[in-house]
N, C-alpha and C positions, 0 to 999 in steps of 0.2 A: 679617434681616441676619446673615450668618455671620461668625464671628470665629475666626481661627486662634489656637489656644492653644499657648503654648510649653510643651512638656513639661518639667517640673522634677522631677528625680530627687532627692528629699530625701536618700535613703540614700547618694548619691554626692556630696552637697554638702559642700564643705570645712567650712563653719560647723557643720553638723550632726555631721560626724565628730569635729571638735574638741570640740564640746559633749558628745558621747557619751563620748569618751575621758576628758575632764576630769571629768565627773560620775562615771564608773566608778572612776577613781583616787581621787577624793575620797570615794566610798562605802567603798572598801577601807580608806583611811586612817582614816576615821571609825569604822568597826567595830573596827579594831585599837586605836585610842586607847581606846575603851570597854572592849574585851576586856582590855587591859593595865592598865586602871584609871587612865589619865591624866586629870586634871581639866580638859581642854581639848577644844574642838571643832576641826574642820578649819579653820574660819574664824579661830578664835583662833590656831591654828598658823601660818596664813598671815600674820596680822598680826604675830605674834611674830618670824617669820623676817625680815620687812621691817624691824622695829625693830632686830633683832639686826644686820642688814646695815648699818644706818645709825643707830647709837645717837645719840640727841639730836636727831633730826629733829622738826620741828614736826608736831603732830597733823594739821594740814590736808594736809601732804604725804602722810601715810599714807592719808588718805581718797582722794586722787588715785590712788595706786598700787593701792588696792583697788577702784577704780571704784565707790565708795560715797559717799553724801552724808555731810556732816559730822556730822549728828545720829546716824546709824547708827554711825559710827566712835566718836563720843563714848560711846555705850552700850557698844560692844564693848570699848573701852579701859577704861571704868569696871569692867566685869566682870573683865577679866584683872588689872586693878590691885587689885581687892578680894581676889583670890586671891594677891596678893603677887608677881606675875611682872613687873610693869611699875610704874615710877614716873613721874608727871607732874610736871614742874618748870616754873614760869613762865619765859617767855623773858626775857632781859636787856633787850632793847629794848622789848618789849611784854608785860607780865605776863599779858595775856589769852591770848596764844599759848603754849600748853603744848608743851613739848618732852618727848619720850618716851625713857625709858631702861629697859633691861632690868635687873632686880635680880639679885642673886646667885642667888636662888631661880629666877628666870626663865632665867638662863644655864645652871644645872644641869639644869633641865627640858629646855631645847633641846638640850643635849648628848646626852640620852637619846633624845628624840623624833626628832631628825633621823636617828639611826641606824635607827629603826623605818621612817621614811618612805623613807629610802634603800633599805632592803630591799624595800619595796613597789615602788618605781620600777624596781629591778633586776628584780624578778619580772615587771613589766609589759613589760620589754624582752627577756624570755626568747626566744631563737630569732631575735633581730634582731641582725645584725652591727653592731659598734660604728660602722663607717663609715656604715652605713645610718641608724642612730640620729642620728649627727652631722648627716647630710644632712637628715633630717626636721626636726631642731631648727633648722638653719640656714634652711630654707625657711619654717618657721613664724615665725621672727624677721623674715624679710623681709616676709611677709604682714602681720605686726604693724606693721612700719615703714611699709608702704604705707598702712595705715589710720590712722596717727597723725600 
């Protein structure tokens, strides 16, 4: 019995391209964080940005935004808390639900590190017209919206 197989070009697949771009940008950021001596990983940075954007959010909300399970995020937050960048405060309604706040040390770190990351993303967009980059981001946001 013969079967027609659908040719799938992985290298032209949206998911693969997004995965490759994301991984490459994360690699660049990670190398620069190490090179500059910052005591955080790319994953730490992502969590810190999300906390910075919504100071006081519940830890469970952070897990959803990171697309990680609660146990993973508990470990991640414990690590960045031990370095003094984040503080967990029990929720008013339910003390078991921890709310996350950036400390002054965390805010100072983020002021520096976001400049570094902004430089890397500018470099990644070198040679791409601003309107093309805006269109690319708009399309990716619509794809994300379609999938969520």
